[in-house]
C-alpha positions as CSV (number, residue, x, y, z in Angstrom):
1,M,3.0,-75.9,110.5
2,K,5.8,-78.2,111.7
3,T,9.5,-77.8,110.8
4,K,9.7,-81.2,109.4
5,D,6.7,-80.3,107.1
6,K,7.9,-77.0,106.1
7,L,11.3,-78.8,105.1
8,I,9.5,-81.3,103.0
9,R,7.4,-78.7,101.3
10,L,10.6,-76.7,100.6
11,W,12.4,-79.7,99.1
12,A,9.5,-80.5,97.0
13,Y,9.1,-76.9,95.4
14,G,12.8,-76.6,95.2
15,S,13.1,-79.9,93.3
16,M,10.2,-78.9,91.0
17,A,11.9,-75.6,90.4
18,A,15.2,-77.1,89.5
19,V,13.6,-79.7,87.1
20,L,11.7,-76.9,85.3
21,A,14.8,-74.9,85.0
22,I,16.6,-77.6,83.4
23,I,14.1,-78.4,81.0
24,A,13.5,-74.6,80.2
25,F,17.5,-74.2,79.7
26,L,17.5,-77.1,77.2
27,F,14.8,-75.7,75.2
28,L,15.9,-72.2,75.0
29,Y,19.4,-73.5,74.2
30,V,18.3,-75.7,71.3
31,F,15.9,-73.0,70.2
32,A,18.8,-70.3,70.2
33,R,21.3,-72.3,68.5
34,G,18.7,-73.9,65.9
35,Y,16.3,-71.2,64.9
36,K,18.7,-69.5,62.6
37,T,19.2,-72.5,60.3
38,V,15.6,-73.0,60.1
39,S,14.0,-71.5,56.8
40,W,11.4,-72.3,54.2
41,E,14.0,-73.9,51.9
42,F,15.2,-76.1,55.0
43,L,11.5,-77.3,55.9
44,T,10.5,-78.0,52.2
45,K,13.7,-79.7,50.6
46,A,15.2,-82.8,50.8
47,P,18.7,-83.0,52.1
48,A,21.6,-82.9,49.6
49,G,25.4,-82.6,49.3
50,A,28.4,-84.9,49.5
51,V,27.9,-84.7,53.4
52,L,24.5,-85.5,54.6
53,G,22.6,-82.4,55.5
54,M,25.2,-79.8,54.4
55,E,22.7,-78.8,51.6
56,G,18.8,-78.9,51.1
57,G,16.5,-79.6,54.0
58,I,14.7,-82.1,56.1
59,F,11.3,-82.4,54.3
60,P,11.4,-86.1,53.9
61,A,12.4,-86.6,57.4
62,I,9.3,-84.6,58.5
63,M,6.9,-86.6,56.5
64,G,8.8,-89.8,57.5
65,S,8.2,-89.0,61.1
66,L,4.7,-88.2,60.8
67,A,4.3,-91.5,58.8
68,F,6.0,-93.6,61.5
69,T,4.1,-91.8,64.4
70,L,0.6,-91.8,62.8
71,T,0.7,-95.5,62.1
72,A,2.2,-96.3,65.4
73,V,-0.4,-94.7,67.2
74,V,-3.2,-96.5,65.2
75,I,-1.4,-99.9,65.9
76,G,-0.7,-99.0,69.6
77,G,-3.6,-96.9,70.5
78,I,-6.7,-99.0,69.5
79,P,-5.5,-102.2,71.7
80,A,-4.4,-99.9,74.5
81,V,-7.9,-98.5,74.9
82,A,-9.5,-101.7,74.3
83,A,-7.1,-103.2,77.3
84,A,-8.1,-100.4,79.5
85,V,-11.8,-100.7,78.7
86,F,-11.9,-104.5,79.5
87,V,-9.7,-104.1,82.6
88,V,-12.1,-101.5,84.2
89,F,-15.6,-102.6,82.8
90,Y,-15.4,-106.2,81.7
91,C,-12.9,-108.0,83.8
92,K,-14.4,-109.6,86.7
93,S,-11.3,-111.9,87.6
94,K,-8.6,-110.2,89.9
95,V,-6.1,-112.9,88.5
96,V,-6.6,-111.9,84.9
97,G,-6.5,-108.3,85.7
98,T,-3.2,-108.6,87.7
99,V,-1.9,-110.6,84.6
100,I,-2.7,-107.8,82.1
101,K,-1.3,-105.2,84.3
102,M,2.0,-107.1,84.8
103,I,2.1,-107.5,81.0
104,I,1.6,-103.7,80.5
105,E,4.3,-103.2,83.1
106,C,6.7,-105.4,81.5
107,I,6.2,-104.0,77.9
108,A,6.7,-100.5,79.5
109,G,10.1,-101.6,81.0
110,I,11.6,-102.8,77.8
111,P,14.6,-100.7,76.6
112,S,13.8,-99.3,73.3
113,I,16.9,-100.6,71.6
114,V,15.8,-104.3,72.9
115,L,12.4,-103.5,71.1
116,G,14.2,-102.4,68.1
117,L,16.4,-105.7,67.9
118,F,13.2,-107.7,68.6
119,S,11.1,-106.2,66.0
120,Y,14.1,-106.3,63.4
121,S,14.3,-110.1,64.1
122,L,10.5,-110.7,64.0
123,F,9.2,-108.3,61.5
124,V,12.2,-107.4,59.1
125,R,13.8,-110.9,59.0
126,D,11.4,-113.6,59.7
127,L,8.2,-112.3,58.3
128,Q,10.2,-110.8,55.6
129,W,8.5,-107.3,55.8
130,G,11.7,-105.6,55.2
131,R,12.7,-102.3,56.5
132,C,9.6,-100.2,56.2
133,I,7.2,-98.0,57.8
134,L,5.1,-100.8,58.9
135,S,7.8,-102.7,60.5
136,A,9.1,-99.6,62.5
137,S,5.4,-98.7,63.5
138,M,4.8,-102.2,65.0
139,A,7.8,-101.5,67.2
140,L,6.7,-98.2,68.1
141,G,3.3,-99.1,68.6
142,I,4.4,-101.8,71.2
143,M,6.2,-99.1,72.8
144,V,3.4,-96.7,73.1
145,L,0.8,-99.3,74.1
146,P,1.4,-99.1,77.8
147,F,1.9,-95.3,77.8
148,I,-1.5,-94.9,76.3
149,E,-3.1,-97.8,78.4
150,V,-2.2,-96.4,81.6
151,R,-3.6,-93.1,81.0
152,A,-6.8,-94.5,79.4
153,E,-7.4,-96.7,82.4
154,K,-6.6,-93.5,84.7
155,A,-9.5,-91.6,82.9
156,F,-12.0,-94.4,83.0
157,R,-11.5,-95.0,86.8
158,E,-11.7,-91.1,87.6
159,L,-15.2,-91.1,86.2
160,P,-17.9,-90.5,89.1
161,P,-19.4,-94.1,89.8
162,S,-22.7,-92.9,90.3
163,M,-22.7,-91.9,86.5
164,I,-22.0,-95.4,85.7
165,A,-24.7,-96.9,88.3
166,S,-27.2,-94.6,87.0
167,S,-26.7,-95.9,83.5
168,Y,-27.2,-99.5,84.7
169,A,-30.1,-98.6,87.0
170,L,-32.0,-97.5,83.7
171,G,-31.5,-100.4,82.0
172,C,-28.7,-99.6,79.8
173,S,-26.3,-102.4,78.6
174,R,-22.6,-102.4,79.4
175,F,-21.6,-101.7,75.8
176,Y,-24.1,-98.8,75.5
177,T,-22.8,-97.5,78.9
178,V,-19.1,-97.6,77.5
179,S,-19.6,-96.6,74.2
180,R,-22.3,-93.7,74.8
181,I,-21.4,-92.3,78.1
182,V,-17.8,-93.3,79.2
183,L,-15.9,-92.8,75.9
184,P,-17.5,-89.3,75.2
185,A,-17.0,-88.3,78.7
186,C,-13.2,-89.1,78.6
187,R,-12.5,-88.0,75.1
188,G,-10.2,-85.3,76.1
189,E,-8.0,-87.5,78.4
190,L,-7.9,-90.2,75.6
191,V,-7.0,-87.9,72.7
192,S,-4.6,-86.1,75.0
193,G,-3.0,-89.6,75.9
194,I,-2.8,-90.6,72.3
195,I,-1.0,-87.4,71.4
196,L,1.3,-87.6,73.9
197,G,2.1,-91.1,72.9
198,A,2.6,-90.1,69.5
199,C,5.2,-87.4,70.7
200,Y,6.8,-90.1,72.7
201,A,7.2,-92.4,69.4
202,M,8.4,-89.3,67.3
203,G,11.5,-89.4,69.4
204,A,12.6,-92.8,69.6
205,T,15.6,-93.5,67.6
206,A,16.5,-97.1,68.2
207,P,13.6,-98.8,67.0
208,M,13.4,-96.7,64.0
209,I,17.0,-97.1,62.9
210,F,16.9,-101.2,63.4
211,T,13.4,-101.4,61.2
212,G,12.7,-98.8,58.8
213,A,14.6,-95.7,58.9
214,V,16.9,-94.9,56.3
215,A,19.1,-91.9,55.1
216,F,18.3,-90.2,51.7
217,A,14.9,-92.0,51.5
218,K,12.0,-90.2,49.4
219,V,9.0,-89.1,50.8
220,P,7.0,-92.5,51.6
221,T,3.9,-93.4,49.5
222,G,3.2,-96.6,51.1
223,L,3.7,-98.5,54.4
224,L,5.9,-101.0,53.0
225,Q,8.6,-98.4,52.1
226,P,11.5,-97.2,54.3
227,A,11.6,-93.5,55.1
228,M,13.6,-90.9,56.7
229,A,12.9,-89.9,60.1
230,L,13.9,-86.8,62.3
231,P,15.7,-88.7,65.2
232,L,17.8,-90.7,62.5
233,H,18.7,-87.6,60.6
234,L,19.7,-85.9,64.0
235,Y,21.7,-88.9,65.0
236,L,23.7,-89.1,61.5
237,L,24.4,-85.1,61.5
238,I,25.9,-85.3,64.9
239,A,27.9,-88.4,64.1
240,Q,29.4,-86.5,61.1
241,G,31.0,-83.7,63.7
242,A,31.3,-80.3,63.6
243,T,30.6,-79.7,60.0
244,S,26.8,-80.5,60.4
245,L,26.2,-79.1,63.9
246,D,24.3,-76.1,62.9
247,T,21.9,-78.3,60.5
248,A,21.7,-80.6,63.6
249,F,20.4,-77.8,65.8
250,G,18.0,-76.7,63.2
251,T,16.8,-80.5,63.1
252,A,16.5,-80.7,66.8
253,F,14.7,-77.4,66.8
254,V,12.0,-78.4,64.4
255,M,11.6,-82.0,66.2
256,M,11.3,-80.2,69.7
257,A,8.9,-77.6,68.2
258,L,6.6,-80.3,66.7
259,I,6.5,-81.9,70.0
260,L,5.9,-78.8,72.0
261,I,3.2,-77.9,70.0
262,S,1.6,-81.2,70.2
263,N,1.9,-81.1,73.9
264,I,0.2,-77.9,74.1
265,L,-2.6,-78.7,71.8
266,A,-3.1,-81.9,73.8
267,T,-3.3,-80.1,77.0
268,L,-5.7,-77.4,75.6
269,Y,-7.9,-80.1,74.1
270,A,-8.2,-82.1,77.3
271,R,-9.0,-79.1,79.3
272,R,-11.7,-77.9,77.0
273,R,-13.3,-81.4,76.9
274,S,-13.1,-81.4,80.5
275,S,-14.7,-78.0,81.0
276,Q,-17.3,-78.8,78.4
277,W,-18.5,-81.9,80.1
278,T,-18.5,-80.3,83.6
279,R,-20.7,-77.5,82.3
280,S,-23.2,-80.4,80.7
């Protein structure tokens, strides 16, 4: 192997090791500072006290984050998968395909705070939905749409062309091929991409602050109600200073644990589905 190739490989491995080390240090530091605060009371009670978070727990924030995230995944995931199906299997015009990809890329490049401001102006003020889960979920759904679409399109394009050609050769329609062959074959990758998109939405603070997340809100019972959220709760705790720092690390520990567990489950499910499809 040439010296140049060795240096490039060494640089690549070194960079990867450095990134992994930084991520591991971040997780371990937050976990070490936050796990002592986490208790059954902390997970199951509402925040209380003259200063936010000095007493009680974060249960409304957990439930609010789940409500925001699940609604956003439904709003953004369905059109994302539909767009990927159209681009890969139905779009015959290169111009239309290029326009769709450009729109997806433009949406992906919008800063979250700008998206939150736009959603506030449109959904909260102009459409008069108010600050609620639906308004925030529309913003989060727009944010995760390109994230899910890119992964769904990649999964569709990685299918063996012979499998699609064989289905058409047997007289199967395009709709039958997509619904009965393509989607089941890519189920693991699709579910994995949707879960990762949900993790992405759960950590987005700016859209929630503008459109639906409020402090001291109760556990939501409808989409037209505001709710607490873990990112907003964490932001407010840090803004209060050292008096709430332990609770802030506990909140960060819970949020990172939820995201980490979701990522692990998504990876395991995708690998399990891939191995099952390969064996069949």
